[in-house]
N, C-alpha and C positions, 0 to 999 in steps of 0.2 A: 813350259813355262810355269804352268799352275802349279804345278808340284812342287818347283823350286819355291815358287812364293808362300805355299802351304810349310813347308820344311822351314821357311825363314821365320813366319810367324810362331810357327811352334818352338822354335829356339826362344825367340825373344820371349814367350808365355812362360818357357821354362824357366829362362837367366832372369827374369822380373820376379817371379813365384819365389826361385832361392834366394835372390835379394833381400826380399821383402821377407820372408823367412829368418833370415839373417838378421835383419834390423830389430825381429819381435825379441825380447828377455827370454832365455833359455830356461829361466827356471823360476817358479812364481812361489809365492807365501800365503798363505792366508790364516789366520787365528779368529777362532770363534770362542769368545766366553759367556757362559749361560748360565743363571742360576735359577736351579730346580728349586720347588718347593720339596720336592720325596727328598728321603735320607741318601745320604753317600752310597749305603748299602744298596739301595732299592735302584738307584740308576746305575752304579758299579754292573750290578748281578743283570739289568736288562741289557745293557750293552755289551757285556762279557759272553752272553749265553748267545754263540755266533750263530749256531744252526737254527735258533728261533727269531731270528732278526727277519727272516721274510714275513712271520707274522704280524712285524709293526712297520716296517719299512717299507713305504708305497713303491719305491724303485726297484727293489729286488723280487725276481722270482723266484729264484732258487739259491741255495748255501750249501756246499758241499765239502767236507771235511776231506782233505788228502792225505794229512800227517797229523799225528798226535804230538810229535817230538821231532822236529821241531812243528811249532802248533803253525800249520800251513791249511787254506781254504781257498776255493773259487766261488764267485760270486756272479752271479747271472743277472744284468739289470732287464729291467722293463723293456728298453730299448733293443735287447738282445746282444749287449757287448759282454764280455765276460773278463775277469780280471783276477788274477792270483795274487793273496798275501801270506807274509808271514809274519809271528810275531819276533820280535827282535829284545825286547825287554818288558819284564812285569814286573810290576811291584804292586802287590794284592791292594786292592780298593783305592791305589793310589795313582798309580802310573799305568801305560799301557801304550807302546811302542810297537808298529807294525811298518812293514815295506811292501813297495809293490813289487814283484816278482815277474808278473804277465801282464800285459804285452810288454816285450822286452825293450821295444822302441821308447818306453814311458820309464823313467825313474822316478818313483815315489817313496814319501813317507807320511806316516799319519801320527801324531803324540796325542793320546789323551791324559787328560790330568784331571783326576777328581779331590776336590777338596772338602772334607766335611765342615759344614758350617751349621750354626744354630739358626735353625729355620731351615734347613736344606742341603742342597750341595752344589759347591760351584764348579764349572765343567770349563773347561780351557781346551778346546781341540785344535790343532795347527797340524794343516797340508803343506805340502811343499810338492811340487812338482817339476820334474827337469826333462826336457827334451831336445837331445841334441840335434835331430836331423830337421832343418828347416823347412822340410815339407809337411813332415807331422806337427810340429811346431803350429804352423799356420791352421790343420785342421782340428789340435787343441785348443786352441784362442776359439776358433768357430764354434766347436761342438761340446768341450767341456769347461761349462762355467761352473769352476770351485765354488763362488760365492753361494749360487742358486742349490747346488747339490748339498753343499753343508749346512744352509738353512732349511731344506727339506728335512735332511738327516734330524734336527735338533727339533723342528715343528713335530714329525714322527713320533720321536723318543718322548717329548711332553704328552703327545694323546696317548701314547702306550702307558705311560705313567700316571693317567688319570687328570693331567694338568691341563690348562688351557695355556697355549704359548702366549707369551708377553714380550712383543717386540721392545720392550721398554728393559727388559732384561738381557736384553743381547746386546755385545761389544764386538765390533768386527775390525779387525787388523789386515791391512793388505801391503803387500809390499812388493 
């Protein structure tokens, strides 16, 4: 009798999680615009030097280049998770688009726009994440805080460039 009750509870929990996961949006978008005092070239060079990002990104422990053409690399975070990215479009000193290719349960894109302005560089970073599986979707909402991750990225980049991070220079758009 107890095993029937246990199975019933497990089925109820699994079904509840499935429906809850399906109620969450499959795709999320986040855009951060930030004005750096450094030149466009200096910001671009820092961001595009993939292998050197471990020297300034506090959330990365390792970056390994997997392929030069197409440009593909693996990042290992301080929490131990790994992601593989590939560059999909590149316009020197103005645009960098990349796609997440692993883990496969996650479909994501990152776009960096770099605009040379008098007195610095304006960056616009846009991240989109799509999770089809409702169970993974719950986990992504619980453990993948896009806003926190991108804020840390911009703060780390500011520090690396020798600038103090100024909240007033940051604009956030979530969809």
